[in-house]
N, C-alpha and C positions, 0 to 999 in steps of 0.2 A: 452517426452518433447523436444522441439526443443531448441538447444542451440543457443544463441544470441552472435555475436562477438561485439567487442567494437564499430564498426560503427553504430550498432542498437541503442546504448545508447545515449540518449539526456538529459542534465540537464534541469530540470524544476523549475524555480524559482517562489517565492510568495506563497508557500505552508507550510512555516515553522510555520505560525501562526496557523495551526490546531492542536488543543488540542489532546494530546495522549489518553485522556479520551473519546473523541468523535468519536464513531464507524460511525455514518453518515458521518462526516467529512473525515474519511479515506476512506469510499466507494466513495464519492464525488470526492476526490482527484484522485482515480484510474480511474474513469469514465471520468473526465477531460483530463487526460494526456495520457491514453493508446487508440489509435485508435480502437482496437478491442472491447472496452468497451463503446464507445461513445453512442451507440444506445440502449443498453440494457435496460430492465425495471429495475428501481432502487428498486422495491420491490423483485426482484430476486437476489440481491447482498447480500451476507452473509459476516460478518466480526466476525472472532473469535480471541480472545486475546490468543496467544500461548507463551507468554512471560515466561521466567524463573524467577529467583528470585531476579535479579539485579534491578536497577532503570530504565532501558530502557524498551521499550515496542516492542513486535513483533506481527504482526497481520497477519492471513491468510485471504485473501480476495478471495472470490469464486463466481462464477456464471456459471451455466451450459452453457448458450447461448454466453458467451463472449469468446474471443480469445486473450491470453491463458485463460483457464477456471480458473486457480488458480494463484494467485501471493502473495508474502510476502512483507509486509512492516515493515521496522525496524525504531523505533523512539528513537533515543539516548537521554539519560538523560544527559544534558550539565552540570550538577553540578557534575558528575563523572569525575574523571580525570585519564588519562592513565600514570601520572608519577609515 
């Protein structure tokens, strides 16, 4: 897997309203913000919940025809505190 440096990272706003219980919303998010996913067939996108036991959610989003073919999304539970 190719490593990306910080210059490749861009903040995307306006997606915090996607519910973490909504796999279609997670797939749509990836398709909208990653150039290598913009033209893939939505029916080929798979979302798997790989969360642990905390309140946050982690999703593996994959599509064989996308670049990169797998990414991970983390949705933090804002009711949890780091204090």
